[in-house]
ROVO-593555 format. One record per residue (C-alpha): residue in one letter; z, x, y; chain. Coordinates in steps of 0.001 Angstrom, whole numbers, plus 500000, padded with zeros to 6 digits. Example, Ala and Ser with C-alpha at 12.3 -4.5 7.8 and 13.67 -1.06 7.14 Angstrom:
BEGIN
+--------+--------+--------+--------+--------+
! residu !     c3 !     c1 !     c2 ! chaine !
+--------+--------+--------+--------+--------+
!      A ! 507800 ! 512300 ! 495500 !      A !
!      S ! 507140 ! 513670 ! 498940 !      A !
+--------+--------+--------+--------+--------+
end
This chain:
BEGIN
+--------+--------+--------+--------+--------+
! residu !     c3 !     c1 !     c2 ! chaine !
+--------+--------+--------+--------+--------+
!      M ! 561632 ! 319550 ! 713793 !      A !
!      N ! 561016 ! 321350 ! 710481 !      A !
!      N ! 557648 ! 322458 ! 709099 !      A !
!      F ! 556051 ! 319757 ! 706940 !      A !
!      V ! 553006 ! 318702 ! 704924 !      A !
!      F ! 552012 ! 315038 ! 705094 !      A !
!      Q ! 549305 ! 313533 ! 702891 !      A !
!      S ! 548551 ! 309816 ! 702569 !      A !
!      P ! 545264 ! 309415 ! 700665 !      A !
!      T ! 545634 ! 305726 ! 699769 !      A !
!      E ! 542925 ! 303358 ! 701016 !      A !
!      F ! 544604 ! 300225 ! 702376 !      A !
!      V ! 542533 ! 297024 ! 702256 !      A !
!      F ! 544435 ! 294469 ! 704309 !      A !
!      G ! 543919 ! 290784 ! 705055 !      A !
!      R ! 543036 ! 287343 ! 703766 !      A !
!      G ! 541177 ! 287116 ! 700461 !      A !
!      T ! 541072 ! 290874 ! 699904 !      A !
!      E ! 541990 ! 290510 ! 696204 !      A !
!      S ! 538354 ! 289521 ! 695663 !      A !
!      Q ! 537477 ! 293189 ! 696250 !      A !
!      C ! 539398 ! 294396 ! 693172 !      A !
!      G ! 536358 ! 294954 ! 691036 !      A !
!      E ! 534295 ! 296898 ! 693570 !      A !
!      L ! 537279 ! 299059 ! 694536 !      A !
!      C ! 538132 ! 299873 ! 690920 !      A !
!      K ! 534475 ! 300725 ! 690313 !      A !
!      A ! 534345 ! 302925 ! 693410 !      A !
!      Y ! 537272 ! 304939 ! 692061 !      A !
!      G ! 535695 ! 305457 ! 688644 !      A !
!      A ! 537313 ! 302670 ! 686628 !      A !
!      R ! 535653 ! 301901 ! 683323 !      A !
!      K ! 538442 ! 299977 ! 681612 !      A !
!      V ! 541516 ! 298802 ! 683510 !      A !
!      M ! 544987 ! 297926 ! 682313 !      A !
!      I ! 546473 ! 295214 ! 684542 !      A !
!      V ! 550268 ! 295427 ! 684835 !      A !
!      I ! 552176 ! 292287 ! 685873 !      A !
!      G ! 555696 ! 290859 ! 685831 !      A !
!      G ! 557062 ! 287558 ! 684598 !      A !
!      G ! 554006 ! 285383 ! 685030 !      A !
!      S ! 553854 ! 284377 ! 688694 !      A !
!      A ! 550490 ! 286126 ! 689073 !      A !
!      R ! 549138 ! 283988 ! 686247 !      A !
!      K ! 550686 ! 280737 ! 687475 !      A !
!      S ! 549468 ! 281198 ! 691051 !      A !
!      G ! 545875 ! 281856 ! 689970 !      A !
!      L ! 545952 ! 285409 ! 691356 !      A !
!      L ! 545456 ! 286974 ! 687926 !      A !
!      A ! 542381 ! 284816 ! 687364 !      A !
!      R ! 540923 ! 285897 ! 690715 !      A !
!      V ! 541562 ! 289539 ! 689883 !      A !
!      T ! 539984 ! 289345 ! 686430 !      A !
!      D ! 537033 ! 287400 ! 687832 !      A !
!      S ! 536452 ! 290209 ! 690328 !      A !
!      L ! 536648 ! 292805 ! 687546 !      A !
!      N ! 534194 ! 290807 ! 685431 !      A !
!      K ! 531713 ! 290619 ! 688317 !      A !
!      S ! 531824 ! 294402 ! 688605 !      A !
!      G ! 531344 ! 294876 ! 684876 !      A !
!      I ! 534786 ! 296412 ! 684333 !      A !
!      L ! 536648 ! 295814 ! 681072 !      A !
!      Y ! 540389 ! 295167 ! 681135 !      A !
!      C ! 543520 ! 294579 ! 679074 !      A !
!      L ! 546901 ! 293182 ! 680140 !      A !
!      L ! 550488 ! 294434 ! 680080 !      A !
!      E ! 552803 ! 291565 ! 680927 !      A !
!      G ! 556571 ! 291125 ! 681291 !      A !
!      V ! 557747 ! 293856 ! 683657 !      A !
!      K ! 561337 ! 293127 ! 684757 !      A !
!      P ! 562597 ! 293207 ! 688380 !      A !
!      N ! 564555 ! 296418 ! 687683 !      A !
!      P ! 561814 ! 298013 ! 685537 !      A !
!      E ! 562881 ! 299577 ! 682252 !      A !
!      D ! 561633 ! 302428 ! 680096 !      A !
!      T ! 560961 ! 300126 ! 677125 !      A !
!      K ! 558081 ! 298456 ! 678972 !      A !
!      V ! 556757 ! 301880 ! 679997 !      A !
!      Y ! 556632 ! 303056 ! 676370 !      A !
!      E ! 554885 ! 299813 ! 675433 !      A !
!      G ! 552391 ! 300329 ! 678250 !      A !
!      I ! 551630 ! 303937 ! 677315 !      A !
!      E ! 550961 ! 302880 ! 673722 !      A !
!      L ! 548712 ! 299990 ! 674804 !      A !
!      A ! 546818 ! 302106 ! 677338 !      A !
!      R ! 546090 ! 304770 ! 674716 !      A !
!      K ! 545089 ! 302167 ! 672123 !      A !
!      E ! 542750 ! 300405 ! 674560 !      A !
!      N ! 541398 ! 303718 ! 675913 !      A !
!      V ! 541845 ! 302683 ! 679543 !      A !
!      N ! 541076 ! 305057 ! 682390 !      A !
!      F ! 542599 ! 303131 ! 685319 !      A !
!      L ! 545788 ! 301151 ! 685995 !      A !
!      L ! 545996 ! 298062 ! 688200 !      A !
!      P ! 549516 ! 296738 ! 688863 !      A !
!      V ! 549483 ! 293256 ! 690406 !      A !
!      G ! 552869 ! 292472 ! 691923 !      A !
!      G ! 555655 ! 294306 ! 693710 !      A !
!      G ! 557483 ! 297576 ! 693310 !      A !
!      S ! 558538 ! 296932 ! 689715 !      A !
!      A ! 554978 ! 296501 ! 688448 !      A !
!      I ! 553750 ! 299434 ! 690543 !      A !
!      D ! 556571 ! 301762 ! 689477 !      A !
!      T ! 555994 ! 300837 ! 685830 !      A !
!      A ! 552294 ! 301626 ! 686203 !      A !
!      K ! 553158 ! 304987 ! 687774 !      A !
!      A ! 555400 ! 305834 ! 684833 !      A !
!      I ! 552635 ! 304854 ! 682399 !      A !
!      S ! 550200 ! 306973 ! 684392 !      A !
!      A ! 552520 ! 309974 ! 684136 !      A !
!      G ! 553082 ! 309546 ! 680410 !      A !
!      F ! 549547 ! 308685 ! 679298 !      A !
!      N ! 548267 ! 312262 ! 678913 !      A !
!      Y ! 551644 ! 313980 ! 678687 !      A !
!      N ! 552592 ! 315569 ! 675374 !      A !
!      G ! 556224 ! 314552 ! 675602 !      A !
!      D ! 558541 ! 311849 ! 676923 !      A !
!      F ! 557542 ! 310412 ! 680321 !      A !
!      W ! 561268 ! 310369 ! 681148 !      A !
!      D ! 561064 ! 314162 ! 681573 !      A !
!      F ! 559559 ! 313499 ! 685014 !      A !
!      Y ! 562450 ! 311242 ! 686020 !      A !
!      C ! 565372 ! 313315 ! 684752 !      A !
!      G ! 564021 ! 316476 ! 686418 !      A !
!      K ! 562934 ! 318298 ! 683266 !      A !
!      K ! 559307 ! 318395 ! 684470 !      A !
!      N ! 557782 ! 318392 ! 687961 !      A !
!      L ! 555041 ! 315779 ! 688190 !      A !
!      D ! 553420 ! 317558 ! 691148 !      A !
!      N ! 552556 ! 320335 ! 688655 !      A !
!      F ! 551073 ! 317860 ! 686170 !      A !
!      T ! 547937 ! 316346 ! 687638 !      A !
!      N ! 546409 ! 314874 ! 684475 !      A !
!      V ! 547474 ! 311337 ! 685338 !      A !
!      L ! 545680 ! 307994 ! 685246 !      A !
!      P ! 544523 ! 306760 ! 688670 !      A !
!      I ! 546156 ! 303611 ! 690030 !      A !
!      G ! 545062 ! 300780 ! 692307 !      A !
!      V ! 547437 ! 298099 ! 693567 !      A !
!      V ! 547328 ! 294403 ! 694409 !      A !
!      L ! 550564 ! 293934 ! 696356 !      A !
!      T ! 552398 ! 290595 ! 696285 !      A !
!      I ! 555930 ! 291594 ! 697341 !      A !
!      P ! 556464 ! 293658 ! 700513 !      A !
!      A ! 559655 ! 295615 ! 699874 !      A !
!      A ! 559606 ! 298791 ! 697818 !      A !
!      G ! 556662 ! 300410 ! 699596 !      A !
!      S ! 555462 ! 301810 ! 696266 !      A !
!      E ! 551893 ! 300869 ! 697193 !      A !
!      A ! 552017 ! 303664 ! 699782 !      A !
!      S ! 554251 ! 306299 ! 698212 !      A !
!      G ! 554186 ! 308850 ! 695438 !      A !
!      N ! 557560 ! 307619 ! 694201 !      A !
!      S ! 558729 ! 305538 ! 691249 !      A !
!      V ! 562096 ! 304248 ! 689991 !      A !
!      I ! 562729 ! 303354 ! 686326 !      A !
!      T ! 565879 ! 302437 ! 684383 !      A !
!      K ! 566461 ! 304077 ! 681004 !      A !
!      T ! 568134 ! 301404 ! 678903 !      A !
!      D ! 569997 ! 303955 ! 676779 !      A !
!      G ! 572894 ! 304677 ! 679115 !      A !
!      M ! 571498 ! 302467 ! 681916 !      A !
!      L ! 570279 ! 305463 ! 683924 !      A !
!      K ! 568289 ! 304464 ! 687001 !      A !
!      L ! 566357 ! 307500 ! 688252 !      A !
!      S ! 563264 ! 308276 ! 690293 !      A !
!      F ! 560582 ! 310853 ! 690848 !      A !
!      R ! 558995 ! 311762 ! 694169 !      A !
!      T ! 555551 ! 313332 ! 694405 !      A !
!      K ! 553624 ! 314589 ! 697411 !      A !
!      S ! 550297 ! 313005 ! 696490 !      A !
!      V ! 549572 ! 312993 ! 692759 !      A !
!      M ! 551083 ! 309548 ! 692173 !      A !
!      R ! 549958 ! 307795 ! 695337 !      A !
!      P ! 547664 ! 304850 ! 694550 !      A !
!      K ! 543939 ! 305247 ! 695177 !      A !
!      F ! 543862 ! 301904 ! 696960 !      A !
!      A ! 546217 ! 299078 ! 697870 !      A !
!      I ! 544973 ! 295528 ! 698379 !      A !
!      M ! 547333 ! 293729 ! 700769 !      A !
!      N ! 546800 ! 290030 ! 701418 !      A !
!      P ! 549787 ! 288560 ! 703330 !      A !
!      E ! 548892 ! 285091 ! 702001 !      A !
!      L ! 550023 ! 286249 ! 698544 !      A !
!      T ! 553594 ! 286599 ! 699859 !      A !
!      M ! 553943 ! 283046 ! 701184 !      A !
!      T ! 555332 ! 281634 ! 697923 !      A !
!      L ! 558116 ! 284219 ! 697630 !      A !
!      P ! 561627 ! 282704 ! 697548 !      A !
!      P ! 563571 ! 283319 ! 700779 !      A !
!      Y ! 566114 ! 285509 ! 698958 !      A !
!      Q ! 563384 ! 287801 ! 697644 !      A !
!      T ! 561728 ! 287939 ! 701056 !      A !
!      A ! 565040 ! 288855 ! 702692 !      A !
!      A ! 565844 ! 291482 ! 700047 !      A !
!      G ! 562439 ! 293040 ! 700713 !      A !
!      I ! 563143 ! 293218 ! 704440 !      A !
!      V ! 566446 ! 294988 ! 703743 !      A !
!      D ! 564723 ! 297428 ! 701394 !      A !
!      M ! 562063 ! 298429 ! 703931 !      A !
!      M ! 564682 ! 298775 ! 706662 !      A !
!      V ! 566778 ! 301058 ! 704471 !      A !
!      H ! 563739 ! 303139 ! 703490 !      A !
!      T ! 563391 ! 303773 ! 707208 !      A !
!      M ! 567102 ! 304383 ! 707753 !      A !
!      E ! 567307 ! 306911 ! 704899 !      A !
!      R ! 564868 ! 309011 ! 706931 !      A !
!      Y ! 566317 ! 308167 ! 710330 !      A !
!      F ! 569855 ! 309273 ! 709496 !      A !
!      S ! 569094 ! 312973 ! 709485 !      A !
!      P ! 570911 ! 316082 ! 710777 !      A !
!      T ! 567611 ! 317666 ! 711847 !      A !
!      P ! 567479 ! 317914 ! 715664 !      A !
!      D ! 564570 ! 317301 ! 718031 !      A !
!      C ! 562665 ! 314720 ! 715960 !      A !
!      E ! 562106 ! 312322 ! 718833 !      A !
!      A ! 558625 ! 311256 ! 717708 !      A !
!      T ! 559730 ! 310216 ! 714218 !      A !
!      D ! 563008 ! 308807 ! 715549 !      A !
!      R ! 561023 ! 306486 ! 717792 !      A !
!      M ! 558677 ! 305541 ! 714930 !      A !
!      C ! 561671 ! 304664 ! 712762 !      A !
!      E ! 563186 ! 302613 ! 715549 !      A !
!      A ! 559925 ! 300738 ! 716078 !      A !
!      V ! 559810 ! 299785 ! 712380 !      A !
!      L ! 563453 ! 298687 ! 712419 !      A !
!      I ! 563141 ! 296646 ! 715625 !      A !
!      S ! 559996 ! 294984 ! 714279 !      A !
!      C ! 561826 ! 294032 ! 711069 !      A !
!      V ! 564625 ! 292507 ! 713146 !      A !
!      N ! 562083 ! 290561 ! 715212 !      A !
!      E ! 559742 ! 289418 ! 712426 !      A !
!      G ! 562253 ! 288888 ! 709609 !      A !
!      P ! 563735 ! 285628 ! 710907 !      A !
!      K ! 560238 ! 284259 ! 711502 !      A !
!      V ! 559211 ! 284494 ! 707834 !      A !
!      I ! 562534 ! 283022 ! 706697 !      A !
!      A ! 562152 ! 280099 ! 709118 !      A !
!      D ! 558467 ! 279545 ! 708331 !      A !
!      P ! 557251 ! 281076 ! 705039 !      A !
!      N ! 553647 ! 280152 ! 705935 !      A !
!      N ! 553615 ! 282096 ! 709213 !      A !
!      Y ! 550659 ! 284373 ! 708442 !      A !
!      E ! 551114 ! 286712 ! 711395 !      A !
!      A ! 554810 ! 287288 ! 710657 !      A !
!      R ! 554001 ! 287798 ! 706970 !      A !
!      A ! 551279 ! 290280 ! 707901 !      A !
!      N ! 553629 ! 292255 ! 710117 !      A !
!      I ! 556353 ! 292355 ! 707454 !      A !
!      M ! 553866 ! 293447 ! 704797 !      A !
!      W ! 552587 ! 296345 ! 706902 !      A !
!      L ! 556120 ! 297319 ! 707946 !      A !
!      G ! 557018 ! 297780 ! 704274 !      A !
!      T ! 554118 ! 300199 ! 703921 !      A !
!      M ! 554930 ! 302161 ! 707068 !      A !
!      A ! 558573 ! 302389 ! 706017 !      A !
!      H ! 557803 ! 304261 ! 702793 !      A !
!      N ! 554506 ! 306125 ! 703061 !      A !
!      G ! 556411 ! 309166 ! 704340 !      A !
!      I ! 555251 ! 309245 ! 707961 !      A !
!      C ! 558726 ! 308325 ! 709258 !      A !
!      G ! 560358 ! 311218 ! 707424 !      A !
!      V ! 558201 ! 314207 ! 708289 !      A !
!      G ! 559824 ! 317317 ! 709701 !      A !
!      R ! 563374 ! 316330 ! 708869 !      A !
!      V ! 566076 ! 316349 ! 706211 !      A !
!      E ! 566391 ! 312877 ! 704681 !      A !
!      D ! 569530 ! 311250 ! 703268 !      A !
!      W ! 568959 ! 308774 ! 700367 !      A !
!      L ! 572607 ! 308584 ! 699283 !      A !
!      S ! 572743 ! 304822 ! 699897 !      A !
!      H ! 569814 ! 304386 ! 697515 !      A !
!      H ! 571438 ! 306567 ! 694867 !      A !
!      M ! 574707 ! 304657 ! 695150 !      A !
!      E ! 572947 ! 301296 ! 694943 !      A !
!      H ! 570917 ! 302408 ! 691920 !      A !
!      E ! 574164 ! 302696 ! 689975 !      A !
!      I ! 575151 ! 299156 ! 690991 !      A !
!      S ! 571818 ! 297590 ! 690021 !      A !
!      A ! 571655 ! 299658 ! 686809 !      A !
!      I ! 575047 ! 298368 ! 685626 !      A !
!      Y ! 575089 ! 294864 ! 687121 !      A !
!      G ! 571373 ! 294013 ! 687357 !      A !
!      V ! 571462 ! 292900 ! 690998 !      A !
!      T ! 568421 ! 292742 ! 693276 !      A !
!      H ! 567938 ! 296191 ! 694798 !      A !
!      G ! 567580 ! 295029 ! 698416 !      A !
!      A ! 570673 ! 292838 ! 698104 !      A !
!      G ! 572643 ! 295769 ! 696748 !      A !
!      L ! 571506 ! 297907 ! 699663 !      A !
!      A ! 572739 ! 295259 ! 702115 !      A !
!      V ! 576198 ! 295862 ! 700675 !      A !
!      V ! 576127 ! 299654 ! 700356 !      A !
!      V ! 574515 ! 300739 ! 703627 !      A !
!      P ! 577043 ! 299284 ! 706107 !      A !
!      A ! 579867 ! 300714 ! 703956 !      A !
!      W ! 578165 ! 304126 ! 703982 !      A !
!      M ! 577686 ! 303947 ! 707754 !      A !
!      T ! 581315 ! 302941 ! 708300 !      A !
!      Y ! 582526 ! 305907 ! 706257 !      A !
!      V ! 580208 ! 308650 ! 707532 !      A !
!      M ! 580611 ! 307730 ! 711214 !      A !
!      K ! 584087 ! 309262 ! 710955 !      A !
!      K ! 582419 ! 312569 ! 710156 !      A !
!      D ! 579355 ! 312320 ! 712393 !      A !
!      A ! 578582 ! 309211 ! 714437 !      A !
!      T ! 575666 ! 310735 ! 716397 !      A !
!      K ! 572714 ! 308971 ! 714769 !      A !
!      I ! 574661 ! 305797 ! 714017 !      A !
!      T ! 575466 ! 305502 ! 717721 !      A !
!      Q ! 571818 ! 306129 ! 718596 !      A !
!      F ! 570782 ! 303504 ! 716029 !      A !
!      A ! 573186 ! 300979 ! 717574 !      A !
!      R ! 571915 ! 301527 ! 721096 !      A !
!      R ! 568197 ! 301817 ! 720424 !      A !
!      V ! 567738 ! 299281 ! 717624 !      A !
!      F ! 570368 ! 296636 ! 718412 !      A !
!      G ! 570704 ! 297209 ! 722151 !      A !
!      V ! 574436 ! 297987 ! 722110 !      A !
!      D ! 575420 ! 299001 ! 725659 !      A !
!      N ! 578988 ! 300193 ! 725050 !      A !
!      K ! 579395 ! 303647 ! 726649 !      A !
!      D ! 581983 ! 304757 ! 724118 !      A !
!      D ! 580103 ! 306354 ! 721197 !      A !
!      I ! 582444 ! 305277 ! 718408 !      A !
!      A ! 582771 ! 301747 ! 719753 !      A !
!      A ! 578983 ! 301545 ! 720036 !      A !
!      A ! 578529 ! 302774 ! 716448 !      A !
!      K ! 580997 ! 300174 ! 715159 !      A !
!      E ! 579235 ! 297415 ! 717077 !      A !
!      G ! 575858 ! 298550 ! 715694 !      A !
!      I ! 577169 ! 298288 ! 712127 !      A !
!      K ! 578604 ! 294859 ! 712924 !      A !
!      R ! 575249 ! 293646 ! 714278 !      A !
!      L ! 573353 ! 295060 ! 711287 !      A !
!      K ! 575626 ! 293195 ! 708867 !      A !
!      A ! 575279 ! 290017 ! 710911 !      A !
!      F ! 571497 ! 290319 ! 710869 !      A !
!      W ! 571305 ! 290793 ! 707110 !      A !
!      K ! 573782 ! 287952 ! 706645 !      A !
!      S ! 571561 ! 285716 ! 708810 !      A !
!      L ! 568685 ! 286360 ! 706387 !      A !
!      G ! 570841 ! 285161 ! 703507 !      A !
!      M ! 571823 ! 288571 ! 702154 !      A !
!      P ! 575242 ! 289436 ! 700684 !      A !
!      I ! 577364 ! 292021 ! 702502 !      A !
!      S ! 580051 ! 292590 ! 699870 !      A !
!      M ! 580289 ! 293136 ! 696122 !      A !
!      K ! 581988 ! 289770 ! 695834 !      A !
!      E ! 579031 ! 288071 ! 697516 !      A !
!      L ! 576763 ! 289920 ! 695070 !      A !
!      G ! 578662 ! 288132 ! 692305 !      A !
!      I ! 580622 ! 291215 ! 691248 !      A !
!      E ! 584262 ! 290159 ! 691411 !      A !
!      N ! 585825 ! 293308 ! 689929 !      A !
!      P ! 583417 ! 296259 ! 690171 !      A !
!      D ! 584212 ! 299229 ! 687941 !      A !
!      I ! 584243 ! 301790 ! 690728 !      A !
!      N ! 585240 ! 304654 ! 688440 !      A !
!      A ! 582235 ! 303939 ! 686212 !      A !
!      L ! 579920 ! 303799 ! 689251 !      A !
!      V ! 581213 ! 307148 ! 690511 !      A !
!      E ! 580934 ! 308814 ! 687110 !      A !
!      K ! 577348 ! 307643 ! 686662 !      A !
!      L ! 576513 ! 308843 ! 690170 !      A !
!      R ! 578099 ! 312231 ! 689436 !      A !
!      G ! 576166 ! 312529 ! 686178 !      A !
!      N ! 572867 ! 311744 ! 687873 !      A !
!      K ! 573275 ! 313516 ! 691225 !      A !
!      G ! 576055 ! 316102 ! 690901 !      A !
!      E ! 579323 ! 316565 ! 692756 !      A !
!      V ! 577943 ! 316963 ! 696307 !      A !
!      V ! 575435 ! 314454 ! 697708 !      A !
!      G ! 573904 ! 313301 ! 700979 !      A !
!      G ! 571483 ! 314654 ! 703552 !      A !
!      Y ! 572891 ! 313341 ! 706831 !      A !
!      V ! 576485 ! 314245 ! 705928 !      A !
!      S ! 577497 ! 316164 ! 702797 !      A !
!      L ! 579834 ! 314037 ! 700680 !      A !
!      T ! 581731 ! 314544 ! 697430 !      A !
!      M ! 582333 ! 312057 ! 694644 !      A !
!      K ! 585770 ! 311421 ! 696186 !      A !
!      D ! 583983 ! 310309 ! 699365 !      A !
!      C ! 581594 ! 308133 ! 697379 !      A !
!      K ! 584511 ! 306434 ! 695660 !      A !
!      E ! 585867 ! 305458 ! 699060 !      A !
!      I ! 582462 ! 304081 ! 700068 !      A !
!      Y ! 582293 ! 301971 ! 696920 !      A !
!      K ! 585765 ! 300649 ! 697783 !      A !
!      L ! 584481 ! 299625 ! 701219 !      A !
!      C ! 581751 ! 297615 ! 699459 !      A !
!      K ! 584246 ! 295280 ! 697785 !      A !
+--------+--------+--------+--------+--------+
end
């Protein structure tokens, strides 16, 4: 296990009706005027937005609204949000929604006091950990998937060139609080629920597939999250109103991405980078894209090092084959079958992409990440091209 620093300062407020605490939590963290950040209108239609603003009003907190964040959030909405936040002189951001709203709020937070383009933090020109003059953020989570309520990370697509990039911070961009009411997730469409389950599983797997030896504690934590997703996922698909299953899934999404499962080890993240190029070009749901990419990545890299894939197969899916390679193959087969059972695609064709431009995907990946990528196994762009081919 490697040396590490782990910091998770977010206050998690979990359970039924917790959105009523918005006002007092914002006030406790110094909010004077809040900018609420939401997506396409579901928060308004469901009455959640009204409950949030009522709570803010009761605490004497002013607010304004940024509406219309897209599922794969874009820089144009971030620029709009920065301009509105400055005009309204807000001092706190409150995304109400899933990862897209939260990631947009994080980008606005980074750009609000920055004398330059917020994109500098995403393209690597500036390190956000060295720029602490950001707006504080609170979260009302409605979609368990991205884990952005618990992380210091954000992903945004730059529309000029369709570049989908992220930043990762140790603590500066972690929300001050996250309100998590599982009841708010009961109206999610099954496809979105399933895509969220895939996303949280892959967040865990990106940390689990590591070359760092002797990480038994975090290996077992990762496996517990993955097994719980496999157990609870079908329950929420079968019965969307199953509160206990919804609660477990919601908390699993947080545990998957708050960093605790990745301490002391090299992480991978190539599957995420490869999927980002697919969703940037073709606009697919991120979790659905991951359901296609990850098994292809596993199939390819097991030829180079099957150690952790074999362990994954045996510990997570109970594969009892004594032959390591056969066990690894069976584990991949069972993973694909599980995601398929949730209603997820497992090929580009099932994603609706009949003829993917693999050369374009590889070139965009090379431009964003360089020639050599991967943490578990080092791969070149030639390797990545073969993985994309396996996705078809």
